C-alpha positions as CSV (number, residue, x, y, z in Angstrom):
1,M,0.1,0.1,0.0
2,T,1.3,3.5,-1.0
3,T,2.1,5.7,1.9
4,P,0.0,9.1,1.8
5,A,2.1,11.6,0.0
6,R,2.5,15.2,1.1
7,T,3.3,17.4,-1.9
8,R,3.9,21.2,-2.3
9,V,4.2,23.9,-5.0
10,A,6.2,26.7,-3.9
11,P,6.0,29.7,-6.3
12,S,7.7,33.1,-5.7
13,P,5.4,36.2,-6.0
14,T,7.7,37.9,-8.6
15,G,5.2,38.8,-11.2
16,D,2.3,37.1,-13.1
17,P,2.2,33.4,-12.2
18,H,3.9,31.1,-14.6
19,V,2.1,28.4,-16.4
20,G,4.6,26.2,-15.0
21,T,3.4,26.7,-11.5
22,A,0.0,25.3,-12.7
23,Y,1.8,22.3,-14.3
24,M,3.7,21.4,-11.1
25,A,0.6,21.9,-8.9
26,L,-1.3,19.5,-11.2
27,F,1.2,16.7,-10.4
28,D,1.3,17.6,-6.8
29,K,-2.4,17.6,-6.3
30,A,-2.9,14.4,-8.4
31,W,-0.1,12.5,-6.6
32,S,-1.4,13.6,-3.2
33,R,-5.0,12.5,-4.1
34,K,-3.8,9.3,-5.5
35,T,-2.2,8.3,-2.3
36,G,-4.8,9.9,0.0
37,G,-2.4,12.6,1.2
38,Q,-2.1,16.4,1.3
39,F,-1.2,19.2,-1.2
40,V,0.6,22.3,0.2
41,L,0.8,25.7,-1.4
42,R,3.9,27.7,0.1
43,I,4.9,31.1,-0.9
44,E,8.7,31.5,-1.2
45,D,9.2,35.2,-0.9
46,T,12.8,35.5,0.6
47,D,14.0,37.3,-2.5
48,R,12.7,40.8,-1.4
49,N,14.1,42.8,-4.2
50,R,12.0,40.8,-7.0
51,L,8.6,41.0,-5.2
52,V,5.6,42.3,-7.2
53,E,2.6,43.7,-5.4
54,G,-0.4,41.6,-6.2
55,S,1.5,38.7,-7.5
56,E,0.7,36.6,-4.4
57,Q,-3.1,37.0,-4.8
58,Q,-2.8,36.1,-8.5
59,I,-1.2,32.7,-7.5
60,Y,-4.1,32.0,-5.2
61,D,-6.8,33.1,-7.6
62,S,-5.2,31.3,-10.6
63,L,-4.9,27.9,-8.8
64,R,-8.3,28.1,-7.5
65,W,-9.7,29.0,-10.9
66,L,-8.0,25.9,-12.2
67,G,-9.4,23.8,-9.5
68,L,-5.8,23.1,-8.2
69,D,-6.4,24.9,-4.9
70,A,-4.3,23.4,-1.8
71,D,-5.2,21.7,1.3
72,E,-2.9,24.0,3.2
73,S,-1.7,27.5,2.2
74,P,-1.3,31.0,3.6
75,E,-4.9,31.6,2.6
76,V,-6.6,28.5,4.3
77,G,-4.1,27.9,7.0
78,G,-3.0,24.6,8.3
79,P,-1.0,22.6,11.0
80,H,2.3,23.8,9.7
81,A,1.6,27.6,9.3
82,P,2.9,30.1,8.5
83,Y,3.2,29.1,4.9
84,K,5.1,32.3,3.7
85,Q,8.9,32.1,4.1
86,S,9.1,35.7,5.0
87,E,7.1,35.0,8.2
88,R,9.3,32.0,9.1
89,L,12.8,33.9,9.5
90,D,13.1,32.9,13.1
91,T,12.7,29.2,12.0
92,Y,15.8,29.1,9.8
93,R,18.5,30.7,12.2
94,P,18.9,27.8,14.6
95,F,19.7,25.4,11.6
96,V,22.2,27.9,10.3
97,E,24.0,28.1,13.6
98,K,23.9,24.2,13.9
99,L,25.5,23.8,10.6
100,I,28.3,26.4,11.5
101,A,28.7,24.7,14.9
102,D,29.2,21.2,13.2
103,G,31.7,22.6,10.7
104,H,29.3,22.3,7.8
105,A,28.9,26.1,7.2
106,Y,31.2,29.1,7.6
107,Y,30.9,32.9,7.6
108,C,32.0,34.7,4.3
109,W,32.7,38.6,4.4
110,C,33.7,38.9,0.8
111,S,32.2,42.0,-0.9
112,G,30.2,42.0,-4.1
113,E,33.0,43.7,-5.9
114,R,35.6,41.1,-4.7
115,L,33.4,38.2,-5.8
116,A,32.8,39.8,-9.3
117,Q,36.5,40.3,-9.6
118,M,37.2,36.7,-8.6
119,R,34.6,35.5,-11.2
120,A,36.3,37.7,-13.9
121,E,39.7,36.3,-13.2
122,Q,38.4,32.6,-13.3
123,Q,36.7,33.3,-16.7
124,A,39.8,35.0,-18.1
125,S,42.1,32.1,-17.0
126,K,39.5,29.6,-18.2
127,Q,40.2,27.4,-15.2
128,A,38.0,24.3,-14.9
129,D,36.8,24.9,-11.3
130,T,34.7,28.1,-10.9
131,G,32.8,29.0,-7.9
132,Y,33.8,30.6,-4.6
133,D,37.5,30.2,-3.7
134,R,37.1,29.8,0.1
135,L,39.1,32.7,0.9
136,C,37.1,33.2,4.1
137,L,37.1,29.6,5.4
138,G,38.8,29.3,8.6
139,M,39.2,33.0,9.2
140,T,37.8,35.1,12.1
141,R,36.2,38.3,11.3
142,E,39.3,40.3,12.3
143,Q,41.6,38.3,10.2
144,R,39.3,38.7,7.1
145,A,38.9,42.5,7.9
146,E,42.7,43.0,7.2
147,L,42.4,41.7,3.6
148,P,40.9,43.7,0.6
149,G,37.2,43.2,-0.5
150,F,35.9,43.0,3.1
151,S,32.0,43.5,3.9
152,E,30.8,44.3,7.3
153,T,27.9,42.0,7.1
154,P,28.7,38.4,6.2
155,V,26.8,35.8,4.5
156,V,26.8,32.1,5.4
157,R,28.1,29.4,3.0
158,M,27.9,25.6,2.9
159,L,31.3,23.7,3.1
160,I,30.8,21.3,0.3
161,P,32.9,18.1,1.0
162,D,35.2,16.6,-1.6
163,D,33.5,13.4,-1.5
164,L,30.0,14.8,-2.1
165,P,27.6,12.2,-3.8
166,L,26.5,13.7,-7.0
167,S,24.0,10.9,-8.0
168,F,20.5,10.5,-6.7
169,H,17.4,8.6,-7.6
170,D,14.5,10.5,-9.3
171,L,10.9,9.2,-9.5
172,I,10.8,10.1,-13.3
173,R,14.4,9.8,-14.5
174,G,15.8,6.9,-12.3
175,E,19.5,7.4,-11.6
176,V,20.6,11.0,-12.2
177,K,24.0,12.5,-11.9
178,A,24.3,16.3,-11.3
179,P,27.4,18.6,-11.6
180,R,29.5,19.3,-8.6
181,P,28.3,22.5,-6.7
182,D,30.5,25.2,-5.1
183,D,30.0,26.5,-1.4
184,Q,26.5,27.7,-1.8
185,V,25.3,30.7,0.3
186,I,22.6,29.7,2.6
187,L,22.0,32.8,4.5
188,K,22.2,36.2,3.0
189,A,23.6,39.4,4.5
190,D,20.1,40.7,5.1
191,G,19.3,37.7,7.2
192,F,17.1,36.1,4.9
193,P,17.8,32.4,3.9
194,T,18.5,31.6,0.3
195,Y,16.3,29.1,-1.5
196,H,18.6,26.2,-0.9
197,L,18.3,26.3,3.0
198,A,14.7,27.4,3.2
199,V,13.4,25.0,0.9
200,V,15.0,22.0,2.9
201,V,14.0,23.3,6.2
202,D,10.4,24.1,5.2
203,D,9.9,20.9,3.3
204,H,11.1,18.9,6.4
205,L,9.2,20.8,8.8
206,M,5.9,20.7,6.8
207,G,6.2,16.9,6.3
208,I,6.8,17.0,2.5
209,T,7.4,13.6,1.2
210,T,7.5,14.1,-2.5
211,V,9.2,17.2,-4.1
212,V,7.9,17.9,-7.6
213,R,9.9,20.6,-9.4
214,G,11.4,21.4,-12.8
215,E,14.5,19.8,-14.2
216,E,16.4,23.0,-13.8
217,W,16.8,22.1,-10.1
218,I,18.6,18.9,-10.7
219,S,21.9,20.6,-10.3
220,S,20.8,21.8,-6.9
221,T,19.6,18.4,-5.6
222,P,23.0,17.1,-4.3
223,K,23.2,20.2,-2.0
224,H,19.8,19.8,-0.7
225,L,20.5,16.1,0.0
226,L,23.6,17.1,1.8
227,L,21.6,19.5,4.0
228,Y,19.0,16.7,4.8
229,K,21.9,14.4,5.8
230,W,23.8,17.1,8.0
231,L,20.6,18.0,9.8
232,G,19.8,14.4,10.4
233,W,16.4,14.3,8.6
234,Q,14.7,11.8,6.3
235,M,15.2,12.6,2.6
236,P,11.9,13.0,0.4
237,D,11.5,11.6,-3.0
238,F,12.3,13.9,-5.9
239,A,10.5,14.1,-9.4
240,H,12.2,16.5,-11.7
241,M,9.6,17.5,-14.4
242,P,10.8,18.2,-18.0
243,L,10.4,21.9,-18.9
244,L,7.6,23.1,-21.0
245,R,8.8,24.2,-24.5
246,N,7.6,26.5,-27.3
247,T,7.0,25.1,-30.8
248,D,10.5,26.0,-31.8
249,K,11.6,23.7,-28.9
250,S,13.0,26.6,-26.8
251,K,12.0,26.9,-23.1
252,I,8.7,28.6,-22.6
253,S,9.2,32.0,-21.0
254,K,6.9,35.0,-20.1
255,R,9.3,37.3,-22.0
256,K,8.9,35.5,-25.3
257,N,5.6,33.7,-25.1
258,P,2.3,35.4,-23.7
259,A,1.1,31.8,-23.0
260,A,3.7,31.5,-20.3
261,R,1.6,33.7,-18.2
262,L,-1.1,31.7,-16.4
263,L,-3.4,34.8,-16.4
264,W,-3.2,34.9,-20.2
265,F,-5.5,31.9,-20.5
266,R,-8.3,33.5,-18.4
267,E,-7.8,36.8,-20.2
268,Q,-8.2,35.0,-23.7
269,G,-11.5,33.3,-22.5
270,Y,-10.2,29.7,-22.1
271,L,-12.2,27.6,-19.6
272,P,-10.2,26.3,-16.6
273,E,-11.3,22.6,-17.1
274,A,-10.0,22.7,-20.8
275,L,-6.7,24.3,-19.7
276,R,-6.3,21.6,-16.9
277,N,-7.2,18.9,-19.4
278,F,-4.5,20.5,-21.8
279,L,-1.8,20.3,-19.0
280,Q,-2.8,16.8,-18.4
281,L,-2.1,15.9,-22.1
282,L,1.2,17.6,-21.7
283,A,2.1,15.6,-18.8
284,Y,1.8,12.4,-20.7
285,P,0.2,12.3,-24.2
286,P,-2.3,9.5,-24.6
287,A,-1.4,6.6,-26.5
288,D,-3.2,5.8,-29.8
289,G,-6.9,5.2,-29.3
290,E,-6.8,6.6,-25.7
291,Q,-9.3,9.5,-24.7
292,E,-7.8,13.0,-25.0
293,V,-10.7,14.6,-23.2
294,S,-10.4,13.6,-19.5
295,S,-11.4,15.0,-16.1
296,F,-9.0,15.5,-13.2
297,D,-10.3,12.5,-11.6
298,D,-9.5,10.5,-14.7
299,F,-5.9,11.8,-14.5
300,V,-5.6,10.8,-10.8
301,D,-7.0,7.3,-11.4
302,G,-4.4,6.8,-14.1
303,F,-1.5,8.6,-12.4
304,D,1.9,7.0,-12.9
305,W,5.4,8.7,-12.6
306,A,6.5,6.0,-15.2
307,K,4.3,7.7,-17.9
308,V,6.1,11.0,-17.7
309,S,8.5,11.5,-20.5
310,T,11.8,13.2,-19.8
311,V,11.5,15.2,-23.1
312,G,10.0,18.6,-22.5
313,P,6.5,18.8,-24.1
314,I,5.6,21.2,-26.8
315,F,3.2,23.8,-25.7
316,D,1.0,23.9,-28.8
317,V,-2.1,26.2,-28.2
318,K,-3.8,24.7,-31.2
319,K,-4.6,21.6,-29.1
320,L,-5.9,23.9,-26.4
321,D,-8.2,25.6,-28.8
322,W,-9.7,22.3,-29.9
323,L,-10.1,21.2,-26.3
324,N,-11.6,24.5,-25.3
325,G,-14.2,24.2,-28.2
326,V,-15.1,20.6,-26.9
327,Y,-15.7,21.8,-23.4
328,I,-17.7,24.8,-24.6
329,R,-20.0,22.6,-26.6
330,S,-20.4,20.2,-23.6
331,L,-21.7,22.9,-21.2
332,P,-25.5,23.4,-21.0
333,A,-26.5,26.6,-22.8
334,D,-27.5,28.5,-19.6
335,Q,-24.1,27.6,-17.9
336,L,-22.3,28.7,-21.1
337,A,-24.3,31.9,-21.2
338,D,-23.6,32.8,-17.5
339,R,-19.7,32.1,-18.2
340,I,-19.9,34.5,-21.4
341,V,-21.5,37.2,-19.2
342,S,-18.9,36.7,-16.4
343,Y,-16.2,36.9,-18.9
344,G,-17.6,39.9,-20.6
345,L,-17.5,41.8,-17.1
346,E,-14.1,40.4,-16.1
347,S,-12.5,41.2,-19.3
348,G,-14.0,44.6,-19.7
349,Q,-16.1,43.7,-22.9
350,W,-18.9,44.9,-20.7
351,S,-18.7,47.7,-18.1
352,Q,-22.0,46.4,-16.8
353,I,-24.7,44.0,-17.8
354,P,-27.2,45.9,-20.2
355,E,-30.8,45.9,-19.4
356,G,-32.0,42.3,-20.3
357,G,-28.6,41.4,-21.3
358,R,-28.2,38.1,-19.3
359,E,-31.6,36.8,-20.7
360,L,-30.7,37.9,-24.3
361,V,-27.1,36.2,-24.1
362,R,-29.1,33.0,-22.7
363,A,-31.4,33.1,-25.7
364,A,-28.6,33.7,-28.3
365,T,-25.9,31.4,-26.8
366,P,-27.2,28.3,-28.7
367,L,-26.8,30.2,-31.9
368,I,-23.1,30.5,-31.6
369,S,-21.8,27.8,-29.2
370,E,-20.9,25.4,-32.1
371,R,-18.5,27.9,-33.6
372,L,-17.0,29.3,-30.3
373,V,-13.2,28.6,-29.6
374,T,-13.0,30.8,-26.5
375,L,-15.4,32.9,-24.4
376,A,-13.8,36.0,-25.7
377,E,-15.4,35.6,-29.1
378,A,-19.0,35.3,-27.9
379,L,-20.0,38.9,-27.1
380,P,-18.6,40.4,-30.3
381,K,-20.6,37.8,-32.3
382,L,-23.7,39.0,-30.3
383,Q,-23.0,42.6,-30.4
384,F,-25.6,43.3,-32.9
385,F,-28.3,42.3,-30.5
386,F,-27.3,45.0,-28.0
387,T,-26.9,47.8,-30.6
388,P,-29.7,50.3,-31.1
389,D,-31.2,49.9,-34.6
390,D,-29.9,53.2,-35.9
391,Q,-26.5,52.8,-34.4
392,L,-25.8,49.4,-36.0
393,V,-22.3,49.7,-37.8
394,I,-22.8,48.1,-41.3
395,N,-19.7,46.7,-42.7
396,P,-18.9,48.4,-46.0
397,V,-17.1,45.2,-47.2
398,A,-20.2,43.2,-46.6
399,V,-22.4,45.7,-48.5
400,S,-20.0,45.8,-51.3
401,K,-20.5,42.1,-51.8
402,L,-24.2,42.3,-52.2
403,K,-25.7,41.9,-55.8
404,D,-27.2,44.9,-57.6
405,H,-30.9,43.9,-56.7
406,A,-30.1,44.1,-52.9
407,A,-32.5,46.9,-52.4
408,E,-35.2,45.3,-54.3
409,V,-34.7,42.2,-52.2
410,L,-34.9,44.1,-48.9
411,A,-38.2,45.8,-50.1
412,A,-39.8,42.5,-50.7
413,A,-38.6,41.1,-47.4
414,E,-39.8,44.1,-45.6
415,Q,-43.3,43.9,-47.2
416,T,-43.8,40.3,-46.5
417,L,-42.5,40.3,-43.0
418,R,-44.8,43.4,-42.1
419,Q,-47.7,41.0,-42.7
420,L,-46.3,38.3,-40.6
421,D,-48.1,37.7,-37.1
422,D,-46.2,34.6,-36.1
423,W,-42.7,36.0,-35.3
424,T,-41.0,32.6,-34.9
425,T,-37.9,31.1,-36.6
426,A,-39.9,28.7,-38.8
427,A,-42.5,31.3,-39.8
428,I,-39.8,33.9,-40.6
429,H,-37.8,31.4,-42.7
430,E,-41.0,30.2,-44.5
431,A,-42.1,33.7,-45.3
432,L,-38.7,34.8,-46.6
433,N,-38.3,31.7,-48.6
434,T,-41.7,32.1,-50.3
435,A,-41.1,35.9,-51.1
436,L,-37.6,35.8,-52.1
437,V,-36.6,32.3,-53.2
438,D,-39.9,31.4,-54.8
439,G,-41.3,34.8,-55.6
440,M,-38.1,36.3,-57.0
441,A,-36.5,33.2,-58.1
442,L,-33.3,33.7,-56.3
443,K,-30.9,31.3,-54.7
444,P,-31.1,31.2,-51.0
445,K,-27.5,32.6,-50.6
446,F,-28.4,35.7,-52.7
447,A,-32.1,36.0,-51.1
448,F,-31.0,36.0,-47.7
449,A,-27.5,37.8,-47.9
450,P,-29.0,41.4,-47.9
451,V,-31.4,40.6,-45.0
452,R,-28.3,39.2,-43.0
453,V,-26.2,42.3,-43.7
454,A,-29.2,44.5,-42.7
455,I,-29.9,42.6,-39.4
456,T,-26.3,42.0,-38.2
457,G,-24.2,44.4,-40.2
458,E,-22.0,41.5,-41.4
459,Q,-21.7,39.1,-44.2
460,V,-21.1,36.2,-41.7
461,S,-23.3,36.0,-38.6
462,P,-25.1,33.7,-36.2
463,P,-28.2,31.8,-37.9
464,L,-30.3,34.5,-39.4
465,F,-33.9,33.5,-38.8
466,E,-33.2,32.5,-35.1
467,S,-31.4,35.9,-34.7
468,M,-34.5,37.8,-36.1
469,E,-36.8,35.9,-33.8
470,I,-34.6,37.0,-30.7
471,L,-34.2,40.6,-32.0
472,G,-37.9,41.0,-32.6
473,K,-40.3,42.1,-35.3
474,D,-39.8,45.9,-34.8
475,S,-36.1,46.0,-34.8
476,S,-35.8,43.5,-37.6
477,L,-38.1,45.6,-39.8
478,A,-36.4,48.8,-38.7
479,R,-32.9,47.4,-39.8
480,I,-34.2,46.0,-43.1
481,A,-35.7,49.5,-43.9
482,R,-32.6,51.3,-43.0
483,L,-30.4,49.4,-45.3
484,K,-33.0,49.4,-48.1
485,D,-33.0,53.2,-47.9
486,E,-29.2,53.6,-47.8
487,L,-28.9,51.4,-50.9
């Protein structure tokens, strides 16, 4: 029987949340659910120079939106609070002092200028061993102060032993060998721990049993395992995930690809369940014949570290577009309409819901759902419903493609529709068909095109007769008469 796993995702609030945070959270939550454990969200905010206001809240909101909210976090609390590293500073100091007392760490008073000069000299001489040269090792403060490049406030560095094991077992990759690290700083001059110390202390104290993180952290793992050993703690399992890649195989980054921003998907009108399904497919693409559309529960049921490829998956948004369309079409019309309205308000397409707007969107949503890729497309397709008849913008390109007899067609349409008492889709269709197709011997596409442009302002629109029923007799006749007069 599998031991219940405690997993964590630990983003830094240094800007818009990265889609990689959601990717890791997906695995963290799935593995904890599969084993009957818990999923923890921890905020790693010790790099005070890079903090961005509002970023922390965006992390909470984005993961909750995706259905990847945590069992324990700064928001919901838990038995291992606080879950923000900046609120745990007193926690780290005793472990630093123990490492110094045990001879596993030492103070370093080298100034930034001295370290920069050292690195420049190493690069110039092309020496194989780069990294800190241990100038301060074994010195007292007074001894070091007599040498150049002295800083009043020291950092604390690990003393990496010569026989440090560089190999470790990974749940995804099997046996992994990492490069040899230098004497890493574990406590900065401002009293804040670096990532390397804080992540080990926090993971241990929070009972984390499985560390899921990107493959860029493979090189740091020997340092982390060394800290576990020195502090006498049981080591967790590690799963180093392959990095998400652009279609050109480069690493996905917020600077080059807007889709690296987790908020981008919400802004573009993707459904959270579609994005989560997309991330599941990136995790391990289904074999031939396997279902691509699957719920989070399906993902948990089939979860297996052995399925994860070590090759970074290609982040192809076309697949997400397809999935989003599938999920949109699977929603009941009223639910989809409510999401369209919510998106319209959230995105700024609407500043407020127009009078009767929600009911109108509910009535019109079935007309457009089959062709929607994202929620962002919905209200623009329905805008003609909300525009006063005399303010409807008629696309000149659509007008230019009408045949010469368009005004005559509109006159006939107006005359027959004025006499129509049953203003329903079927009756409108029958009346226009009789008057224009049969009466004027026109092909349907030429008969109905002028009416479509008059009603919607465009050459392509939601289904015409259904739109006219929703719009109503008075508005429909007013628009037909207006275009007839302009032509």
